[in-house]
N, C-alpha and C positions, 0 to 999 in steps of 0.2 A: 278501309281502315286509314290509309294514308290521307284520303280526302277529309275524313273526320278530324284527324290531327291538324291538317292544314286549316280547316274552318275554325277549330278551337284556338289555334295560334293566332289567326287573323282577328278573332273576336277579342282575344286578350290584348293584342296590340291596339285595337280600337278603343277598348275600355281604358287602357293606360293613357292613350293619347287624349281622350276626352277629359280624363281626370287631370292630366298635366295642364291642359288648356284652362280648366276651371281654376287652377292655382296660379295663373299668370299674374304677375305683379307688374303693373304699368310703370312703377318707379324702380323696377329692378334693373336687369342688365341692358334692356333696350332703351334706356333713358336717353342715350345719345343719338337715337335714330328718329327723334321727333321731327316733324316737318320744319320747324325753325332751325334745327341743326343741319338738316339736309340742305338748306339754302346756303349755309356757311361752307359745307364741304362738297357741294355739287360741282363747282368749277375747279378743274385740275390745272387750268392754264396758269393761274396765278397762285401764289402761296397764301393760304388762309391760316391764321392762327386761331386755335380754339381757346376760348376763355373758360377755364375750369371754374371760375367763380360766377359765371352767368347763371341766372335762374332759369332752368328749362321749362318751368310751368308758368312763367310770366308773372309771378307774384312779387317781384322785386319792388315795385312802387308801394305795395301794400305793407311789406315787411320792413321797409327802410325806416330807421328811427327819424323822428322829427329833427330838423335842424334848429337848435335852440337859439341861434343868433338871428334868425330871420322870420320866425313864425309870429303871427299876431297874438296867438294865445300866450306865448312865452313873454312877449313884450307887455301884454296886459297884466300878467301875473306879477312881474317884477316892478311894475309901476303902481301896483295897488298898495293900499295901506297895510295889508297883512304881511307883505314881504319887507317893507321898509320899517315896520313897527319895532322890531328888535333893536334897530340902530338909532331909534329916537331916544334922546336922553330923558331921564325922569323929569316929571313936572317940578318936583321939589329937589332942590340942590342939597346934596349930602355933606357939603363942606361945613366944617365946624367941629365942635367938641361933642362927644357922645359918651354916655355912661351905659355900659352893656353888662347885664347880669347873666351869668352862666349858672343855670340850675340843673343839677343832676347828681351823679355820684360824688363829684367834687364841686363844691360851691366856689364861685369866683366872681370878682367884679373887675371890669376893664374900663379904664378911662382912655378914650381914643381921640386923637385929632385926625379927622379924615379930610382928604383932598379928593375932588372929583374933576376929571377931565373927560368930557363926553361920557362914554360908558365905563371908563376905567375909574376905579376907586382904590385909593391907597392912603397909607398914613402910618402913625406910630402911637404908642401909648404905654401904659403900665397895667399889669395884671396883679391884682391882690388875691392871693390864694393861700389859705391856711396860715394866715399871719405873716406871710412873706410877700415881697413885692418884686416883680420881674418886669423886664423890658420886653415889649412885644412890637412886632411890625405887622402891618395890615396890607393886604392887597386883594383885589377882587374885581367884580364886574357888576354893573347895574343894568338889568334888562327889564323894561317896562316897570313893574312895581316890585320886582324880585332883586334882591341884593345878595350875591354870592361873595362871601368875605372869608379870606383865610387869615387867621391870626397865628403868628409864629412866636412862641416864647423863645427868646434869644438865649436865655440862660440854660435851660434844660432841653431845648429842641423838641418842644411839644407843639404840634400843629392842631389848631382848633378850626375846623372847616364849618363855617356857619352859612345857613341858607335862611335868609330873612325876607320878610314881606314888609313893604313900606305902606302904612295906612294912617293917614292924618298925622304925619310927623312922628309916628312910633314905629320902630323896627321890631318885629317879633318873628320867631321861628324856632329852628332847632339847630343843633351842632353835633358833629362827631369829632372826637379828639383822638389823636394818634401820638404816642410818645416814642422815644428812641429805643425803648426796650421791647417794643412790639405790642404793647397793650392798647386797647381801644375802649372808649366809653362814649356815651352820648347823653344828651339832655336837651333842655329847652333854653332859648336865649331871648331876652327882651332888652330893648334899648330906648332911651329917650335922649333928646338933645339937651345938653347941659349948657348953662349960661357962660 
């Protein structure tokens, strides 16, 4: 009887040992006993410091991000026309007088004097809206053939945010307007250069 219990106990221990070996995780607790780490800790004559940031699997060169200052791919990308294109000024100069029609919930006409310095566009003018005339200031940016222009009505603090496309001397696009009371409306905008 005792021999049978001893055999059953030994079989149970063997089954559990085999099962635990099957669940062995090579990245688990034994990660610091890999051969590379053994070389670092085998000598007890001198003090060796363990680098906790070291990669025990040796994947460090593969996982390291590229150095953007020295790679040929990075230098090719920034010297190509796609990277530099947003900073190239428009072919057509926006300097001068423009008449801008705002069509939407509220109709308006804007007479603008625009100045352009590289990609910066700014100026001032007047807004005719519902029989009244208001002073507006303009500021924005020209990137490729798209002009983003903010018009601010100085009298009632209404902002007209215009996104316009330049095509053969005509600016056309859309706008969103925001007033000081929190109202928002939108519409289309079109502009031609005035004499």
